[in-house]
N, C-alpha and C positions, 0 to 999 in steps of 0.2 A: 710952714710950721717947722721949727728946728727940732732935732731929736736930742734929748738929754742923755748923756752916757749913763749906763746903769752902774750902780755901786759894785764893788768887788764881791767876790763869792764869799759865802758864809762858811761856818764850821763843818759843814758836811763834806768838805773836800771839793776843790774846784777843778775845772777842766784845764788842760795845758794852755799856757799863755798864747800859743800859736793857733789855738782853735778858732775857727771862724764863728763859733757859737758862743764865744766868751761873752760874759755879761756886758762888759764895757766895750766890746768891739763895735766898730762903726758898721752900720747896716749896709748891705749892698743895694744897688739901685733896684727900684721896684719894676722896671720894665720886664716884659716876658723873658723867660729863660730860653736857652736854645731848644730844649725839649718842647716848651710851650709853643714856640714859633713853628717848629716842624709839625707838631700835632694839628695845627690849624691849616696846614698846607692842603692843597687839593690834588697833588700829583701822587697817584698810586705808587709809582716807582720810588719816589722820595720817601714815602711813608714805609714802604716795604724795606728800603735800605735802612731806615731808622729802626725798624723792628729788629733787624739783624744786629745792629749796634746795641740795642736794648738788651737782647739776649746775652750778648757778651758782657754787658755791664752787670747784669744779674749774676753771671758766673763769677765776676770779680768780687762780688760781695759775699760769696759763700765760704771761702777758706776760714776766716776768723770765726764764723758761726759754726762751721763743721767741727772746729777744734774744741768747742765747749758745749756742743749740743747735748751731750749726755749729762751735763750738770743741771740739777733741779733749781739751782739758784740763779739761772740766767733765762732769758727769753729767746735764746738762740734757736731752739727747736721750733718755736712758733714762727719766727721770722723765716726760717728755712722752708717751712711748709707754705708760707705765703709766697715765697719766691718760686718754689716748684709749681704751685698752683698757677701762678701768673705765666710761667713758661709754657705750661700745657695749653694755655689759651692763645698762643701765638701761631698755632697751626693754620695755614691758609684754608679757606673754605672753597668748595666746588660750586660752580654755577651750572646747574643741570639744564640743558636746553633740549627739549623734545622736538624731533623732526617728524612730522606726520604728513600724510597725503594718500590719495588713492593709489592702488597698485598701478605701476607704470608711470607714475608722476615724475620719476627721475630722482627720487630722494638720494639713493646711494651714489649716483653720479655727481650730484651737487655736493654731497659730503666729501667725496674723494677729491673734488676740485678745491674745496675749502681747505682740505688737508694738504694740498699741493702734491698729490700722489696720482699716478695714472690709474691705478686700481688698488684698493686696499680692502674695501668692504665686499663680501661675497655677493656676486650678482649672476644672473643667468638670463639670457635673452629669450629663453623658452618658457619660463614660468616665474611667478613671484617667489623670490628666494628668501625674502626677509620674513621668515616664519616666526622668529623670535627676536626680541629687541637686541640691538647691538650698541653697546656703549663705547665711545671713543674718547680717551683721556690722554693727557700729556704723559710721556714716559720720562720719569725722573731718574731712571737707572743710569748709572755711569758705566755699566758693563758694555764694552764694545761688541760683545757677542750677542747682545739683545737690544739692538737699536729699535727693533720691533718686537713687541711681546703681546701675546693674546691668551685669554683664559676662556675656555668653553665650559660653562657650568650646566650640568644635567639635572633634570627634575628628579625628585625622590621616587623611591619604589612605590610609596603610597599614592603619589600623584599619578604615576603611570598606571597603577591598578585602577584608579577611578576613571581615568581616560579610557582604558580598555573596556571597562564595563559599559561606558556610554557608547563606545564604538560597536560593541557586540549588539547592543539594542538596535542600532541603526542597520547593522549588517544582517542579522538573523530575522527571518520573516515569522509570521504567525504560526507556521508549521514546524518551526525549529530548523529550517534549512537556510542555506545561504541565499540571500535575496537575488532574484534574477537581475535586479537593477545594479548589481555590483560592477557590471561591465561599463556602465555609464558614469563617467567621472564627474558629471554635473549633479548627480543625485547624492542623497545622504549616504546610501549604501555604497555607492562608488567611492566617495571620499573616505569612508571608514575602511573599505577593503584596501584602497591604495596605501593608507597610513599603516595598516597592520602588515601588509606585504613589504613595505619599505623596511620595517624593522625585522621581520621574519620572512625573508625572501624565499626560503626553501620549503616553506609550508604550503601544502595544497589547500584547496577549499575544504576538502573533507577533514584535513588535519586541523584547520582553523575552527571548523564547526565543532570538533570534538575537544577543543582546548578550553581551559578556564583562564580567567584573567590572572589569578594567582600563579597558575602554572607557567603562563607566558612571562610573567614578571621574574620568576625564579630561574629562567633559562640562563646559564652561565655567561654567555656573551653580553646579554642585556644587564644582568645583575651587576657585572663588573663596572659598568659605566654609570648606572643610576646613583644619584646622590654624589657623584664625584666631580672634580674640576680638573680639566686637562689643560696644562700650560704649554704654550708654544713659544718658540724663540727663533729669531732670524735677524740677519744683518741687512737683508734687502726686502723691500715692500712686496715684490713679486713672490718671494719665497713664503712669507707669512700668508699671503693671499692664497697660494696654492695649498698650504697646510690647512687653512680654514675651509677651503672648498671641500676637502675630504669629509669634513664634519657637517657643514651647513648645507651644501648643495645636494640635490637629488641626482641620481644616476639613471635618468629615465631612458637613455639610449644605451646604457651599459648592458651587454648580454650576459655578463657574469652575475651570478646570484650572490651578491655580497650585501652585508648588513649596512643600512643607512642610518645615520644618527640624527638627522634633522628633526624627526618627531619627538625626540627625547631631550632636546636642548631647551634649557630655561632661559639663559642669557649668554651673550657673547661679549667679552670685554677686550677691547684693543687698546694698546698703549703705544703711542707714536710721538716722535719729537716734532710734531707740526707746530709751526710758529703761531698759528691761529689759536692753539690750545695752551700756549705757554703761560698765559695769565690765569689759568684755572677753569676755563670753560670745558664742559663735558657734553659732547653731542650724543644724543640717543636716537638712533634710527629705529623708529617704531613700526610695527606691522601696520599695514593699511587699515584705516578705520572702517573701510567697507570691504574688507577682504573676504574671500569665500570661506575662510576658516574662522569659526567663531572664537577660538582661543586667541587668535591674533588680535581681534578687536578688543577682547577683554584685557589683554596685556597692555595694549595702548592706553586704555582708559585708566588702568591702575598707575601707569607711569606718569601720565599727565597730571595726576594728583600731586606727585612729588616734584614736578618740574618747576623751575623758576622762570623759564622762558619757553616759548613755543614758536617753532618755525613751521608754517603751513606751505607745502610745496604743491604747485599745480602747473601743468604745461600752459604756456602763455596762449597757445591756440585755443585753450578751453577755459582758462581762468575767468575771462570776462563773460563769455557766452554762458558758461555754467553757473555764473553768479556765485563762484566758490567763496569769495570773501563775504558775501551776504549770507549765504546759507551755512558757511563754515562747516561744511561736510555733514550737515544734518541739524535738525532743530534741537535735538537733545544735547548734542555736542555744544552747540552755540549757547543754549541755556545754562549748561554746566559752567561754561566760561564766565557767564554773568554771576552765577552763584559764587564762583571762586574769586571774583574780582580780578580776573586774569586777562581781560581785554587789553590792558596796557602792556602786557608782556608778549603780545602776539607780533610776529614778524611774518610778512607774506613774501614768498619767493616764487616768481614766475620763471619756470625753467624752459629750456629748449627754444631760446629766442632766435637761434640760427635757422629754425624751421619757418621760412617765410616765402611768400610769393610776392615778387616786386610789383607786378601788375595789380594784383588784388589789394595790396597794401596801399599803393599810390592812389587807387580809385576810392577805396573806403575811407582813407584818412585825409583825402584832399591834398595830396602832396605833389600833384602834377606841376603846379607853378614852381615849386621848390626844386624839382628835378628836371624841369623842361630844358633849361640851358645845358645842363650836363648831358641829358639824353640826346639833345640836338647835336652836341659835339661827338657823342658816341656814334650817332647815325652818320654824321659827316665823315668821321674817321673810318667807319666800316666801309662806306662807299669809296673813299679814297684808297683804302687797303685793297678793295677789289680791283680798282683801276691799276694800282701798282702791280698786283699779281698778274693782271693782263699784260702789262708792259714787260714784266719779267718773262712771261710766256713768249711774247713776240721776239724779244731779244734772244731767247734760247733758240727759237727757230732760225733767226739770222745767224747765230753762232753755228748751228748745224749746217747751214748753207756754206758758210766759210770753211767749216771742217771738210765738207765734200770737195770744195775747190782745192783745198790743200792736199787732200788725198789724191785727187786727179793729177796735180802737179807732181806729187811723189811718184806716181806710177809712170808719168811721162819722163821724169828724171831717170828712173830706173831703166827705161827703154833706151834713152839716149846714152846713158852711161854704159850700157851693154854694147851699143854700137861702137862706142869709143874703144872698148876693149878688143872687139873684133878687128877694128881698123889698126890697132897697135900690133896685131898679129899678122898683118899683111893681107887681110881680107878686104874685099870691096863691099862697102855698105851703102845703103840708100836711106833716105829719110822715110820714116814710117808713115803709113797712111793715117789720116785723121779718122777716128772711129765715128760712126754715125751716132746720133743721139739715142737711137734705139738700143745701142750696145752699152750705153752708160749705166753703171751699176746703181741700184737704188739704195741710197744711203739709209733711208728710214727703216729699211728692213734689217739694218745692222745695228746692234746695240751700241750705245755710247761707250767709248773707251775700248771697243773690241778690235780696233785697228792694231795690228801687231807688226813688229819688225819694220815700222815706218822708217825709212832712211832719212836722216837729217840732211837738208840741202846745204846746211852750213858746214857739214863735215868735210874735211880734206882727205879722208881715207877712202880708198877704193874698196868696193865690195865685190867679192867673187861668188856671191850667193846665186846669181843668175848664170846658169851654164850656157854653153853654146847650144846644147840640145834644147833648152827652154826658149832660146831666141830663134831657133831654126824655123819655127812656124811663121814668125813674123817675116823672117828673111825670105822664106819661100814665097810668102804672099807678096812681099816686095818685089821679088824677082819675077813674079808673074806679070808685073806691069810692063807695058810696052817699053822697049829699049829707048825709043826716041823721046819719051817723056821723062825718063829718070836719069838723074845725074848723080854720079857717086859723090858721097860726102867726104869732105876733107876734115882734117883735124881742127882747122879753124872754124868750120861750120859747127862741129860738135861743141867746141868750147863756147862759141857764141850762143848756141841754143841753151847750154847748161847755165850760163850766166844770166840769160833771160829768165829761165825758170826760177833761178835763185832769187832774182829781184821780185818776181811775182809772188813767190811764197813769203818773202819778207814783208811785202805790203799786206798780204792777207793776214799774216800773224799779227801785225800792228793793228789791223782793223778788229781782229778777234779780241785782242787785249783791251781795246777801247770798249768793246761790248761788255767784257768782264767787269771793267771798272764801272761802267754805267749800271750794270746789274747789281754790283755790290752797293752802290749808292742807293739804288731803289730798295734793295733788301733792308738796308739800315733804316731807311725812312719808314718802311712797312713795319719793321720791328719796333721802332719808336712809337708809331701810331698804335700798334697792338698793345704795347705797355701802357701808353696813355689811356687807351680804351679800357684796359683792365682796371687801371686805377680809378677811372671815372665810374665804371660799373660797380666797383667796390664802394666808392663814395655814395653812389645812388642807393646801393643796398644798405649802407650804413645809415643814410638819411631815413630810409623806410623802417629799419630796425629801431632806430632811436625814436622815430615818430610813433611807431606802434608801442614801444616801451613807455613813452610819455603818456600816450592815451590810456594804455592798460593800467599804468600806475595811478592815474587820477580816477579811472573808472573803479578800480579795486578799492581805493580809499573811500570813494563815495558809496560803493556797495557795502563796505564794512560799516560805515556810519549808519547807513539806512537799515542794516540788519539790527544794529543796536536800537535804532529808533523804533523799529517794528516791535521789538521785545518790550520796549518802554511803553509804547502805546497799547500793546496788548494787555500789559499788566494794569495800566491806568484805566483802560476802558472796563475791564472786568472788576476793578476795585470800586469804581463809582461811575457808571455809564452816564448818569444824568449830568454830572459836572465835567465829564471828560471833554476837552476841547482839542481836537487834532491840529488846530492851527497854532497852538502854543507849544513850543519846543520845551521838553522837559530838561534838556541839557544842550550845550553848544555842540551840535553835531559837526559843524565845520572844524572845530578844534579836534574833535574825535577823529575826523578824517585825516587831518594834518599830522596827527600823532602816530599814525600807523606807518611803520617802516616797510617799504616795498622795494624789493630788488628784482630786476629782470636780468637773469643770468643765462649764459650759454657755457655749460661745463665743457662741451666738446670743443668749442672754439678756444676756450682758455687752455685746454690740454694741448691742442694743436699749436697754438702760439707759443706754448711753453716747451715745444719740441717733443711732445708725447703723441701717442696714438698714431704712429707713423703707418702702421699696417692698415688703418682705416681710411687713409688717403682723404682726410677731411678737408673740405673747402671752407676756409675761414674768411673768405671775402666778406666784407661788410663790417669786419672788426679790425680796425686799424691799429689797435693797441690792446694790451691786456685789460686796461681800464674799461674799454668798450664792452667787455664781457661782463662787467660788474662783479666778477668773482673777487678781485682784490678789495672792493668796497665791502663785500659780505664778510671777508676775512677780518677786515678792520672792525666791522660791526660785532663779530664774535668776540674780539678782544675787548671791545668797549662794554659789552654786557657784564663783564666781570668787575668793572671799576667800582661799582657800588659796594659789593661784598669785600673787595680788596681794601677799599678805603675804610670800611667799617671795621674789619678785622684789625688792621694796622692801627687805626686811630683808637680803637678800644684798648688795644694792648698798651699803646703809648700813654693814654690817659690813666690806665690802671698803674702803669709804671710810675707816673708822676705821683699818684696817690701813695703808692707804697714807699717810694723814696722820701717823700715829704714826711710821712708818718715815721719812718726810720730815722730821719734827721731829728725830728722832735723827740723821739725816744732816746737817741744818742745824746742830744743836748740836755736832757733832763737828768741832772745829777742830784736832784732833791734840794737845790739851794739857789735856784735862779730868782726867786722872788725877793724883792728888796723890802717887803713888808715885815712887820713884826708878826709873831705867831697869831696874836689875836686878830689883827686886821686881815691877815692871810686867810684864816679860817672863815672869817666873816664874808670876804669876797668869794672864796671858794664855795661856800654854802649858797651864795647868791647865784653863782654860775650853775651849780647843780640844780637849783630851782628853775633856772631858765631852761636847762636841758630837760627837766621833767615836763615843763610846759610845752616844749617843742615836741616831745614824745606824744603828749596828749593831742597836740594840734595835728601831728602826722596821722594819728589814728582817726581823728575826726574827718580829715581830708579823704582818707581811704574809704571811710563809711559813706561819705558824700558821693564819691566816685562810684562806689558799688551801687548805690541807689539809682544814680543816673544811668548806669549800664543796664540795670534791670528794667527801668522804664523804657529804654531804647529797644530792648528785646520785646517787651510786651506790646509796644505800639506798632512795631514794624514786622514782627514775626508771629507772636502768640495770638494776637488779634486776628491775623490772617487765617490761622488754623481754624478758629471758630467760624469765620465767615465762609470758608471754602469747603469744609468737610461736608456740609449738606449737598453742595454741587457734585462732589465726587461720588457720594452715595447714590445720587439720582442717576449719574451717568454710568455707573459701574455695570449694570446688566446690559444696557445697549452696547457698551464697549465689548463685553464678553461675547455677545451675540454676533457682532461684526466679524469676529475671528473665524467663524465658520459659515459666514453668509454665502449664498450661492454665487458662483463666478459667472459673469456675463462678459463675453469677449475678452477674457483674460483679466477682468477687473472684479474684485470682490474679496471674499475671504480666502483662507489658506487651503491649499490642497491637503489631502489626508496625510501624506507622508511628512509634509512640512509641519502640519499641526501637531502630529504626534512627536516629531523630533523636537519641537519647541517645548512641549510638555515634559519630555524626557530630560530636558536641560533646565528645568525649573522656570520655564517661561521666557528664556533668553536664547535666541538662536539667530545665526546669520547664514541663511541658506540661499538657494537660487533666487528666491523672490525678494531678497534683501534682508537687512537686519530687522529683527522684531524683538520687543521686550514687553511681554504682557503686563508685567508688574509696573513698568514705567507708564504704560498706556493707561492703566487704572489710576495711577497717581497724577496723571497729566492735568486734570482740572485744578488741583491744588498747586502743582509745580509752576504752572503758567503765571498764576497770580502772585505767588510767593516770591518769585525771582526778584522783582523790583524792591520789595520791602527788605529782603535778605541783603541785597546789595547796599541799600541805604543804611541798614543797621551796621554792617561791618566795614563799609568803605567811607561812611561819613559820620554817623552818630558816635560809634564807639571810639574812633580816633579823636573826635572832638572832646569826649569825656576825659580821655587820658591826657590830652593836651591841657585841659583845664586843671587837672590834678598837678601836672608838672609846673604850671605857672604858680599855683598855690604853694607847692613844696619849695620852689626856688625862692619865692618871696619870704617864706618862713626861715629858710636857711640864711638868706642875706640879712634879714632882720636880726636873727640870733647872732650872727657874726658881728654886726655893728654894735649891738648891745653888749656882747661879751667882751669886746676889746675897748669899749668906751672909757672905762675907768683907767685902765692901764695906759691908754693913749693920752688921756688928760694929764696923767702923772709924768708922761714923757719917758717912761721906763720900758725895759724889755722890748726894744725896737726890733731886735732880730726875731724874737718870738712872734711878734705881730706880723713881721714880714713873711715868716714861714706859714702862718695861718692864712695870709692873703694868697699865697701860692696854692695852698691846699684848697682854699675856697674855690678857686678857678676849676680845679680838678673835680671837686664835689658838685659844682653846678653843671659841669659837663656831664657828669655821671647821671644827674637827674634829667638833663636834656635828652640823654639816650634812652630813658625809660620807655617812651612810646615804641621804640624799635624792639626793645626786649619783649614788650607785651605783644607787639605785632607778630613776632615769630610764633609765639604761643597761640595767638588767635587764629592765624592763617592755617596752621596745621590742624587745629581742632575743628574750625568751622568747615574746612574742606571735608574732613571726615564726617561731620554732622550732616552736611548737605547730601552726602551719598548714603545716608543711613535710612532714608525713607523706604526706598524700594527693597532693600534686604529684609526689612520687617514685613512688608507686603508679601514678598516671596515666601517667607517662612509661614505666613498664615495661609497662603495659597497652595502650599506644598501638598496637603492631602488631596486637593482637587486635581493637581497635576498627576499625582501617583495613581489615582483612580482612572484617569484617562489613559495612562500608559498601560494599565492592566487589561484594557479592553482588547479582545481578539474576535476574529470570525466575522460572519455576515452581520451587517448593521452596526458594526463597531464604531464607525465614524459618527453616526447619528447619536449613539449612546454617549460617546465622548463629548459631543457638543452639549448634550443635555446635562451630563455630569458637571461640566464647567459652568454652565449658566446657573444651575442649582447651587453650586458651591459659592459662587460669587454673590448670589442673592442671600445666601445664608450668613456670610461673614461681612457683608459690606457695611453694616451699621457699626461694627466694632473694629474693622480692619484699619480704617483711616485714622480713627482716634488712637489706636495702638501705635501706628507708625509715627504720628505727630508727637505722641507722648514720649516715645523713645528719643526723638530729637530734642524735645523740650527739656528732658532730663539731662541730655548732653550739654545743652546750652547753659542750663543752670549750673552744671558742674564747671563749665568754662568760666562763668562769672565768678564762682568761688576761687578758681585757680588764678584768675586775674587779681582778685583781692589778695590772695595768698602771696602772689609774686610781688605786688606792691608792698605788702607788709614786710616780706623778706628783704626787699631792697631798702626800705626805709629803716628797718631794724639795723641792718648793717651800717647804713649811713649814720644813724644815731649813735651807734657804738663808736664809729670813727670820730664823730664830733666830740663825744665824751672823752675819749682817749686823748685826741690831739689838743683840744682846747685846755683841758686840765693840765696836761704836761707842758704845753708851751707857755701858758700864762702864770702858772704857779709853781712849776718845777716839782710837782708832786708825783711821787710814784704811788699810784693808787693801790697797787697790789701789796705793797710792803709798808707796814706801819712803822717798823723799827728802822727804816732807812734802806738804802740800796746796798746789797752785798758787794763785797770787794770785787769778786769775779765779774759781776754785772757791770760795775763801774769801769773796770779795765776793758771789757768787751766794748762798751759804748765808746770809750776813748779811742780804741783801735778802729772802730767803724767810721768815725767822723771823717777822716781824710778820704776814705774810700767812697763814702756817700757824696762828699763834696766834689769828687772827681767825676761823678756820673755825668753831670750836665756837660762838662767840657768834652766828653767823648762824642757829643753830637754837633760840636761847633762846625766841623767841616761840611756838615750837611745843610746848614742853615742857608737858605737862598740869600744872595747878596742884597736883593731888593728889600728883604724883610729885616735886615740888620738895622737896628735902631741906634741912634746916637746915645751916648751915655747921659744919664739924667742925674742931676744932683739930688741927693735924698731930701734936702730941705725944700726942694721945689715941688715935691709930690706929697699928697696926703699920706700919712703913715699907714693907713689901712688899705691904700690902693683903690679906694672907691670914692665916688662923689660924696661930698660933705653936705650935711644939713646944718643950717645955722642954729636951729633949735627945734624943740618938739612942736612948736606952733606951726612950723613950716611943713610938717608932714602932710603930704597930699593924700586925698582920698581917691580910690579907684573909681573911674567913670566907665561907661560902657566900652569906650575905645580901648581901655586897658585890657579888655578880655577879647579883643578882636583876634580871630583865629586865622589870619591870612586869607587863603582861598576857601576856607571851610564855610559852608552855609550855616551860619549861626542860627537861622530860623529853625533848623532841624535839631538843635542842641538844647538839652535841658540844662542851660548854663547856670552855675551857682558860684557864689563866693564862699570862701571858707571862713568860718567863725571859730576862733580858738575856744577851747573849753573854758567855761567860767564867764564868758562874755554874755551880755544881754541878748535876748532873741532879736533877730533882724526883721524889721517890718518892711513890707513891700511898698514901693512908691506908688504914685497915683495911677500909673498905667500898668501896674502889675508886674513890672520887670524886677529883676533881682536887685536888692539894695546894695549900697556901697558898704565897704568894710569899715567898721568903726575905727577911728584913729587911735583909740585907746587899746585896741586889741593887737594890731599889727602895724609895725612901722616899716614902710617900704624903703628900699635902698636909696632911692632918689626920685626926683620928679621926672621920671622916665618910664616908658613902657617896660614890661618884663624883659629881661636880658635877651632871650632868644629872638625877640622881634626888633631889637635895636641893631641896625646894620653895622654900627661901629663898635658894638660890644664884643669884648674878647671871649665872652662865654658862649657865644652863639655856635651851634653845631646842629646840622640837620642830617648827620650821618646815622647809619644803623647802630644797633644797640651795643652796649658794653656789658659783658658778663660781670657778675659781682665778684669782687675781690675778697677772698676769705680774710676775716679780720679777727684779731685777738680781742675777744670780748672781755673787758675788765669789769663791766657792770651789767646787770640784767637790764633788758629793754623794758 
């Protein structure tokens, strides 16, 4: 279809001839713009780069608007507000990841390794140091003096006063004295005393006894820190670590009585330039969920509600045996994850993988065949090494013998050399007698290398070291021989003897050198074998570590899936025991197992391979590379966790930017004279368009009402009905549950001890003492909680999203239909092609905005439903409080019996109203949630309708809705000035468009003018079938699916099988014979990324 040029501008004043929006201008190609191509990309880095460009582009639009923003005759102020609002939504979001695990699981060490630091988080090998949560975020500061920054936030004075009141109740006995149990750190009194003494070290027991909570709070050193935030800065990690230790660590071995701060700390925040956090991840090291301090577990629970990801850390030596993945640190913890829909956000980390026994691992994992060859080579090498060491020992002995012979020759040489000197002086000398073997010195008694002043036989110098006196003894002995046997020595005799000795020594030295060379070769071979053995042993250990890692990984995945299966079966059996079939899986548990990320890491080996922890002398054999420690993989996982939010934030900004720029283009192009129609025809078509807008408004409202009804039905079927079914069970079980708390203990099993029972009542039924964590309120609610978990998950994870998706499909269909009908007349006339082109671009942005609605709603739903799922037990706690108070007041003999009686009587008194009250609180919250969802949908569609009204009236008819008498001159000049700036926006993104996504230029006449598939006529309009409402992976059997019928249409009758009817062809005209856009893989409108905030819009008509 060719495009007919639009006639010239009318009397209202035209745009400059060079304007790309000029009425007769040739339209640009309809393929996606640079911004549209980038917005559909999947690279977070690309989208974030485009966001930066977009912010600069918005700044470039502001100068002309700023210049006239004070004039009432222009819309500059409104556009400036829209620009500033959009800029404020470009801020990156944080992905909060909670790191939990039992005390001693190695959480802090794992986090330090992920941060690539030797030590950054405060730790102590003597006690659990993480008493308060520690947040670790990326440090965006450019100040070189604060490469590391930390904030220590202290609790308020009111919080410390409440804590002190509770501690005093644990510490003071019934007689008003300090409890004798205060010396036992494992008792409630001992814990309270230690905490008070930490903050007030100079106070004696008598001083503490005479103090009040308010008086302790008001002490100047404590008052100065309460409610404050201490900021720390450093250029080195070790420096910030030591500064933090002063606040967070206890000084148990310190003899000086100085105040400790750790009981007063609310949260510690650390900011570092770790690469793993550079993409927006925030790790939160949470107190142990089974810690001895009750406050720590409470803090962990509160933080997990706000987390978007959860890392569970457990030592690999216990992770499988303790079934940590299955139990997930406790039934209540596991059930809460199910309520929160949080299972998909869990990552399991097995720590301390370097702690392994090769023999045990090989036997238990069946790795003998895999390591037999290497172990055989190790055994052979070790045997050969022992042989070589034996050879070296033998050669050393042979060398010692040669050294002895050389020593003897040296002594003989010295003797003959002395005789030569005597002969040269004219004395008569005789050959010395040969010493008997018994006189031979024992070399082995002399240390190696102890020979001194050995005269070299090769030396030509004479030595005078031996005097005549020293030789006299020998000469006398010689002279004692009979004269007939002895012949005087001649000079030739002496020279001949010395030459003979020299030759002998040369031969011995050559033999010794050969021994040395032989020993060097043997030593080199032994060293080579030792290195090879060490490598083989490291490889064997690596095989065992990897084998255990693989086994643990699969076992943990299986345990995790089985834990979910047990919860599902528990809920299904209690829901309807007669129809429950344990052989039928409620969900694909193999897929659940595969979806759990599991990392088996060794933080110590990673640190050692990275050149750290040198003082610990860590043996990292078994880890041939950093990747074998799996810490680099965990670092990459931390980065990847942020991709969803990064993509969502950037794509939301870019989509809103497209909407804003498109709207501003249509505003700038509207000079009041773009329509080629006469006034009468123009008013007629404009009235028709306004009627269509009114119909769309009515249809939107009907769709919202339909969605709201479906939401209420989902809540009733999956949550409210469970309330009615399970409340009688909870009422019946309440008294037996309360009785069990004080049941007699037999062999350490049974109810609670008196001190623990009273400490639990003192803390409103929630306490984590020596016998483990207890929550009386939760135990009373347990019969309801167990059955409700499955329905709660179904309502919020399947039914509610399905209802919203159905609404989105309906809304998109209405918008597409409106667009087609709105431009149909103009298209048939072949006029205003540029206006239609701009509307096509805006349509893409509007459809994307509607596609993002489920994510907008999901943020609201997740926050409110997590709060609601935690609102049952606080209401029960409130109703149980009088009973707890009465128990705490009991003193003296028989007090425990009276406490138990008070508790049972109180539970029996309120059990028929307590559970109804708790469920009514949550029912009201969920009903409020339904209203807020409807309000959010109404707000989104209201803004969208205002955008439709403004853009379509401006683009198609050139009508300035707000001005009856035409556009003021200042406004026209502003619009004219904005046109080139708006046109330049898209070109600023050109360098970011991926080459593969650059499309060839398309001729306008080859593409339908509205950019959408064309229908030949009204008779070809398809009706929706069931397939058109397919919700992907969603279980549509669980969805009360409905079609949307615009206002004024006849009622829809159900078909023969009771399913929802098709939409009448007279009511809604689909865009084409295709499924809705978001389910068409080739459709440009598809986006499954998170939500887009609404863009403030200049409302020119009431909704």
